[in-house]
C-alpha positions in Angstrom: 75.6 11.3 29.4 79.4 11.0 29.3 79.9 11.3 33.0 77.5 8.4 33.7 79.2 6.3 30.9 82.6 6.9 32.6 81.2 5.7 35.9 80.0 2.5 34.3 83.3 1.6 32.7 84.7 -1.7 33.8 88.2 -2.1 35.2 89.2 -3.8 31.9 88.0 -0.8 29.8 89.7 1.7 32.1 93.0 -0.3 32.0 92.7 -0.6 28.2 92.2 3.1 27.7 95.1 4.0 30.0 97.4 1.4 28.3 96.5 2.7 24.9 97.4 6.3 25.9 100.7 5.2 27.5 101.6 3.1 24.5 101.0 6.0 22.1 103.1 8.3 24.2 106.0 5.9 24.5 105.8 5.2 20.7 106.0 9.0 20.1 109.0 9.2 22.4 110.7 6.3 20.6 110.2 7.9 17.2 111.6 11.1 18.6 114.7 9.3 19.8 115.2 7.6 16.5 114.8 10.9 14.7 117.2 12.7 17.0 119.9 10.0 16.7 119.5 10.0 12.9 120.1 13.8 13.0 123.1 13.3 15.2 124.7 10.8 12.8 124.1 13.1 9.8 125.7 16.0 11.7 128.7 14.0 12.7 129.2 12.8 9.1 129.1 16.4 8.0 131.7 17.3 10.6 133.9 14.5 9.5 133.6 15.6 5.9 134.6 19.1 7.0 137.7 17.8 8.8 138.7 15.7 5.8 138.4 18.8 3.5 142.0 20.0 3.8 142.2 21.8 0.4 143.2 25.4 0.5 140.5 28.1 0.2 141.9 29.3 -3.2 143.5 27.8 -6.2 146.2 30.4 -6.0 147.5 29.3 -2.5 150.9 27.7 -2.3 150.0 26.0 0.9 148.8 22.4 0.5 146.2 22.8 3.3 144.0 25.5 4.6 145.5 28.3 6.8 147.7 27.4 9.8 147.2 23.6 9.9 147.6 22.1 13.3 148.4 18.4 13.0 147.9 17.6 16.7 144.5 19.3 16.7 143.4 17.6 13.5 144.4 14.1 14.8 142.5 14.7 18.1 139.5 16.2 16.3 139.2 13.4 13.7 139.6 10.7 16.4 136.9 12.3 18.5 134.5 12.7 15.6 135.0 9.1 14.3 134.5 7.7 17.8 131.4 9.9 18.4 130.1 8.8 15.0 130.6 5.1 15.7 128.8 5.4 19.0 126.0 7.4 17.4 125.5 4.9 14.6 125.3 2.1 17.1 122.8 4.0 19.3 120.8 4.8 16.1 120.7 1.1 15.1 119.6 0.0 18.5 116.9 2.7 18.7 115.6 1.6 15.3 115.6 -2.1 16.4 113.7 -1.2 19.5 111.2 0.8 17.5 110.7 -2.2 15.2 110.5 -4.7 18.1 108.0 -2.8 20.3 106.1 -0.3 18.1 105.5 -2.1 14.8 102.4 -4.0 14.2 103.2 -7.7 13.6 101.6 -9.4 10.6 99.4 -12.3 11.6 
């Protein structure tokens, strides 16, 4: 009977079961963090590409850039996106290193 088996478990077996559950949960959380940071990096790269696309919307336009180009806004936006991207890439690299260090089985 399962209830009786649970009562007979040793402290070591109980600790091992709890440790395995905690380890699995933390591993899942770390994978989620890595995935979320990877998505953030991809989104920021896309945003940077959008900012760098200054071509007019049509080939008939006489303006060298899209619409009413605001140089101040563009400079501030590109600076912010590049800074955010650099930080996100570093966070992503650290998260991947942590995942490798703590949640990858070592070959013996």
